C-alpha positions in Angstrom: -9.2 -22.4 31.1 -9.1 -22.6 27.3 -9.7 -19.3 25.4 -9.7 -18.0 21.9 -7.8 -14.8 21.6 -9.4 -12.1 19.5 -7.1 -9.1 18.7 -7.7 -5.6 17.3 -6.0 -2.3 17.6 -7.6 -0.1 15.0 -11.1 1.1 14.4 -11.5 -0.8 11.1 -10.5 -4.0 12.8 -12.9 -3.4 15.7 -15.8 -2.7 13.3 -15.1 -5.8 11.3 -14.6 -8.1 14.4 -17.6 -6.8 16.3 -20.1 -9.0 14.4 -17.9 -12.1 15.2 -17.8 -11.2 18.9 -21.6 -10.6 18.8 -22.1 -14.0 17.1 -20.2 -15.7 20.0 -22.4 -13.7 22.4 -25.6 -14.9 20.7 -24.4 -18.5 21.1 -23.6 -17.7 24.8 -19.9 -18.3 24.1 -18.5 -15.0 25.1 -16.6 -16.7 27.9 -14.6 -18.6 25.2 -13.1 -15.3 24.0 -10.3 -13.3 25.5 -10.4 -9.9 23.8 -7.4 -7.6 23.4 -7.2 -4.0 22.3 -3.6 -3.3 21.3 -4.2 0.5 21.3 -2.6 0.9 17.8 -5.3 3.6 17.4 -5.5 5.4 20.7 -8.2 7.9 19.7 -11.8 7.5 18.6 -11.9 3.7 19.3 -13.9 4.0 22.6 -17.0 5.3 20.9 -17.2 2.2 18.8 -16.5 -0.1 21.7 -19.5 1.6 23.4 -21.7 1.3 20.2 -21.0 -2.4 19.8 -21.1 -3.0 23.5 -17.7 -4.7 23.6 -15.9 -5.2 26.9 -12.1 -5.6 26.5 -10.3 -8.2 28.7 -6.8 -6.7 28.2 -5.3 -3.5 26.8 -1.8 -3.0 25.7 0.2 0.1 26.7 1.9 1.4 23.6 4.2 4.3 24.2 5.4 5.8 21.0 5.7 9.3 19.6 6.2 8.7 15.9 4.8 6.6 13.1 7.7 4.2 12.8 6.4 0.8 11.6 9.4 -1.0 12.9 9.0 0.6 16.4 5.2 -0.3 16.4 5.9 -3.9 15.4 8.6 -4.2 18.0 6.4 -2.7 20.8 3.5 -5.0 19.9 5.7 -8.1 20.1 7.0 -6.9 23.5 3.4 -6.5 24.7 2.5 -9.9 23.5 5.4 -11.4 25.3 4.4 -9.7 28.6 0.8 -10.8 27.9 2.1 -14.4 27.8 3.2 -14.1 31.4 -0.2 -12.8 32.4 -2.0 -15.7 30.7 0.3 -18.1 32.6 -0.6 -16.5 35.9 -4.3 -16.7 35.1 -3.9 -20.4 34.0 -5.3 -19.6 30.5 -4.4 -21.6 27.5 -4.9 -20.0 24.1 -6.4 -22.5 21.6 -6.3 -20.0 18.6 -5.8 -16.4 17.8 -8.3 -14.5 15.5 -7.0 -11.4 13.7 -8.5 -9.3 11.0 -7.2 -7.6 7.9 -3.9 -6.0 7.2 -2.8 -3.9 10.2 0.4 -4.0 12.1 -1.7 -5.4 15.0 -2.8 -8.3 12.9 0.7 -8.9 11.5 2.2 -8.9 15.1 -0.5 -11.2 16.4 0.2 -13.6 13.6 3.9 -13.5 14.4 3.2 -14.1 18.0 0.9 -17.1 17.0 3.7 -18.5 14.9 6.4 -18.2 17.6 4.1 -19.8 20.2 2.8 -22.5 17.8 -0.8 -21.3 18.2 -3.3 -21.6 15.2 -3.9 -18.2 13.6 -7.3 -17.5 12.0 -7.3 -14.7 9.5 -10.5 -12.8 8.8 -10.6 -11.0 5.4 -7.9 -13.1 3.9 -6.7 -13.0 0.3 -7.0 -9.3 -0.6 -4.3 -8.4 -3.0 -3.1 -5.7 -5.3 0.1 -7.6 -6.1 2.1 -4.4 -5.4 3.9 -4.2 -2.1 3.8 -0.3 -2.3 0.1 -0.1 -2.8 -1.2 -0.1 -0.2 1.9 0.3 2.0 2.5 -1.5 4.3 -0.8 -3.4 4.2 -0.1 -5.5 1.2 3.1 -6.9 2.8 1.3 -7.6 6.1 -1.5 -9.4 4.2 0.9 -11.6 2.3 3.0 -12.5 5.4 -0.1 -13.3 7.5 -1.2 -15.7 4.8 2.0 -17.7 5.1 1.3 -18.1 8.9 -2.4 -18.5 9.1 -4.0 -21.9 9.7 -7.5 -20.9 8.5 -8.2 -18.2 5.9 -11.7 -16.7 5.8 -11.8 -15.0 2.4 -14.5 -12.4 1.7 -14.9 -13.1 -2.0 -14.1 -15.8 -4.6 -11.5 -13.5 -6.1 -9.7 -13.4 -2.7 -9.9 -17.2 -2.5 -8.3 -17.5 -5.9 -5.5 -15.1 -4.9 -4.7 -17.4 -2.0 -4.7 -20.5 -4.1 -2.5 -18.9 -6.6 0.0 -18.3 -3.8 0.1 -21.9 -2.9 -2.3 -21.8 0.1 -4.2 -25.1 0.5 -7.8 -24.8 -0.7 -8.9 -27.0 2.2 -7.8 -24.2 4.6 -9.8 -21.5 2.8 -13.5 -20.6 3.1 -15.4 -17.9 1.3 -17.6 -16.2 3.9 -18.3 -12.6 2.7 -17.0 -9.6 4.5 -18.0 -9.1 8.2 -18.4 -5.3 7.7 -21.6 -6.1 5.7 -23.0 -7.9 8.7 -22.9 -4.6 10.6 -24.9 -2.9 7.9 -27.5 -5.6 7.6 -28.0 -5.6 11.4 -28.3 -1.8 11.5 -31.9 -1.2 12.7 -32.8 1.4 10.1 -31.0 -0.2 7.1 -34.2 -0.4 5.1 -34.3 3.4 4.9 -31.6 3.2 2.3 -34.0 1.6 -0.2 -36.3 4.6 -0.1 -33.7 7.5 0.1 -33.7 9.7 -3.0 -30.1 10.9 -3.1 -31.0 13.4 -5.8 -32.4 15.5 -2.9 -29.1 15.2 -1.0 -26.1 17.0 -2.3 -23.5 15.6 0.1 -20.1 14.5 -1.1 -18.2 12.6 1.6 -14.4 12.6 1.5 -11.8 10.4 3.4 -8.1 10.2 2.7 -5.8 8.3 5.0 -3.5 5.9 3.1 0.1 6.3 4.1 1.3 6.5 0.5 -1.2 9.2 -0.3 -0.5 11.3 2.8 3.2 11.1 2.3 3.5 11.4 -1.5 0.3 12.6 -3.1 -1.5 15.0 -0.7 -0.9 18.2 -2.6 -2.2 16.7 -5.8 -5.2 15.2 -4.0 -6.0 18.4 -2.1 -5.8 20.5 -5.4 -8.1 18.1 -7.1 -10.7 18.1 -4.3 -10.6 21.9 -4.1 -11.2 22.0 -7.8 -14.3 19.8 -7.3 -15.5 22.0 -4.5 -15.2 25.2 -6.4 -16.9 23.8 -9.5 -19.8 22.3 -7.6 -21.2 25.1 -5.4 -24.6 23.3 -5.3 -23.0 20.4 -3.3 -21.8 20.3 0.3 -18.5 18.5 1.0 -17.6 16.9 4.3 -14.0 15.8 4.6 -13.4 13.4 7.5 -9.9 14.2 8.8 -7.2 11.7 9.3 -6.5 10.9 13.0 -2.7 10.4 12.4 -2.1 13.2 10.0 -4.3 16.3 10.1 -5.6 17.2 6.6 -7.0 20.6 7.7 -3.7 22.6 7.7 -3.1 21.6 4.0 -6.3 23.4 3.0 -5.1 27.0 2.5 -8.3 28.7 1.4 -11.7 29.1 2.9 -14.5 27.2 1.1 -18.1 27.8 2.1 -19.3 24.4 1.0 -16.5 22.4 2.7 -16.5 21.2 6.3 -13.6 19.3 7.7 -14.5 17.2 10.7 -12.8 14.8 13.1 -13.3 11.0 12.7 -16.8 9.8 13.6 -18.2 6.6 15.0 -19.7 3.8 13.0 -23.2 4.9 13.8 -22.4 8.5 12.7 -20.8 7.2 9.5 -24.0 5.4 8.6 -25.9 8.7 9.0 -23.6 10.3 6.6 -24.1 7.5 4.1 -27.8 8.2 4.2 -27.1 11.7 2.8 -24.2 10.9 0.5 -24.6 11.3 -3.3 -20.9 10.5 -3.8 -17.9 9.3 -1.8 -14.3 10.2 -2.6 -11.9 8.0 -0.7 -8.8 5.8 -0.6 -10.2 3.6 2.1 -10.8 -0.1 1.8 -13.6 -0.6 4.2 -15.5 2.4 2.8 -15.4 0.8 -0.6 -17.1 -2.2 0.8 -19.8 -0.3 2.7 -20.5 2.1 -0.1 -20.8 -0.7 -2.6 -23.3 -2.5 -0.4 -25.4 0.7 0.0 -25.0 1.4 -3.8 -23.3 4.8 -3.2 -21.1 5.8 -6.2 -17.5 6.0 -5.2 -14.4 7.7 -6.6 -11.0 6.2 -5.6 -7.8 8.2 -5.1 -5.8 5.1 -5.9 -4.4 3.4 -9.0 -4.8 -0.1 -7.6 -7.4 -1.7 -5.3 -7.5 -5.0 -3.5 -11.3 -4.7 -3.7 -11.6 -5.0 -7.4 -15.2 -6.2 -7.3 -16.4 -2.6 -6.9 -14.5 -1.5 -10.0 -15.7 -4.5 -12.0 -19.3 -4.0 -11.0 -19.1 -0.3 -11.9 -20.2 1.1 -8.5 -16.7 2.6 -8.0 -14.0 3.9 -10.3 -10.5 5.2 -10.1 -10.2 9.0 -10.3 -9.1 10.2 -13.7 -8.0 13.6 -15.1 -11.2 13.6 -17.2 -13.4 13.5 -14.1 -14.1 17.2 -14.0 -17.9 17.2 -13.8 -19.1 15.4 -10.7 -22.7 15.2 -11.8 -21.5 13.3 -14.9 -19.4 11.0 -12.8 -22.3 10.3 -10.4 -24.7 9.7 -13.3 -22.3 7.3 -14.9 -21.7 5.3 -11.8 -25.4 5.3 -10.8 -26.3 3.4 -14.0 -24.7 0.4 -12.4 -26.6 0.9 -9.1 -28.9 -1.9 -8.1 -32.4 -1.4 -6.7 -31.6 -3.6 -3.7 -28.4 -3.9 -1.6 -25.3 -4.8 -3.6 -23.8 -8.1 -2.2 -20.5 -8.2 -4.1 -18.7 -8.1 -0.8 -21.1 -10.2 1.2 -24.7 -10.8 2.2 -24.4 -9.9 5.8 -24.0 -13.4 7.3 -20.2 -13.7 7.2 -19.9 -13.9 11.0 -22.4 -16.7 11.3 -20.5 -18.7 8.7 -17.2 -18.1 10.4 -18.3 -19.2 13.9 -20.1 -22.2 12.4 -16.9 -23.2 10.5 -14.8 -22.7 13.7 -17.2 -25.1 15.5 -17.0 -27.6 12.6 -13.2 -27.5 12.7 -13.2 -28.2 16.4 -11.7 -24.8 17.5 -14.5 -24.4 20.0 -14.3 -27.9 21.4 -12.4 -27.0 24.6 -15.4 -25.5 26.4 -13.9 -25.5 29.9 
């Protein structure tokens, strides 16, 4: 049997690969896929597997009790090696491996593909800050994956340019848009966003999870957010906690208009987006989703690999002068479009990707 291996281990990977899996299903090609969950994120992933109706063919057993990247990378490669024996027993030949983004799972899958001389297909290729410390370790993972990948599906023309500048052959790159936008387009009530008056909603949504922020900048970030909360009593703040490092203990005071909650499913996140007047984040995927839904976004970062949002004016880096959130929201909303903002894609990336895989002959071994 010939299969295409599709690998994820974190919720962002799952969310962005779900539309591709669904596209295979629509074409009655699910049997061509062999889906692996590496369990890099052990918690909160099942609810999204259920939401997207994805059945996993194999699951890794990662036993670790710290956040060591070298340990995680090593354990993943060991699991891939054991998985190789399982495939041999099942008489399965892997024609290609599909990985997404910039996680240790994607990096390890690309390494495994390289060692086994299997084509690696990189979804969301070419994102760069050109600084290995921002974001860490994701920028390194992205760059290394690009040196291994056979096909590079870039979400934007800027990402394509970054790849070409690094010497990647243009013939191996295709601009498809970002698959995360496909999820939003397919959401059954997405047109509600056109009619929502966010002036009536006073929700500010907060997420902070970048490793470099948690380890080095959390006191500064916490103080800044508490300042916002105290100075905007008319707004309600929901801070979605970090699954790996709990934010809640770092908040030393009780604030009536702040609620700290556990990570939520993709569906629940969309419901928050409907009410959000502003998003404060350091997340990459949220930058893309918020931009598409035209929600003003403040970034707790000094560099972003998703520069299109900054350039379009729907998002901005947090500055010391950003004391009045109403002024920030008003300033960013001037750049808000009346329809959905397609700077990161039009919602048909997965269709393009599967069509290109077919054109390139990746799906030819249908047996």
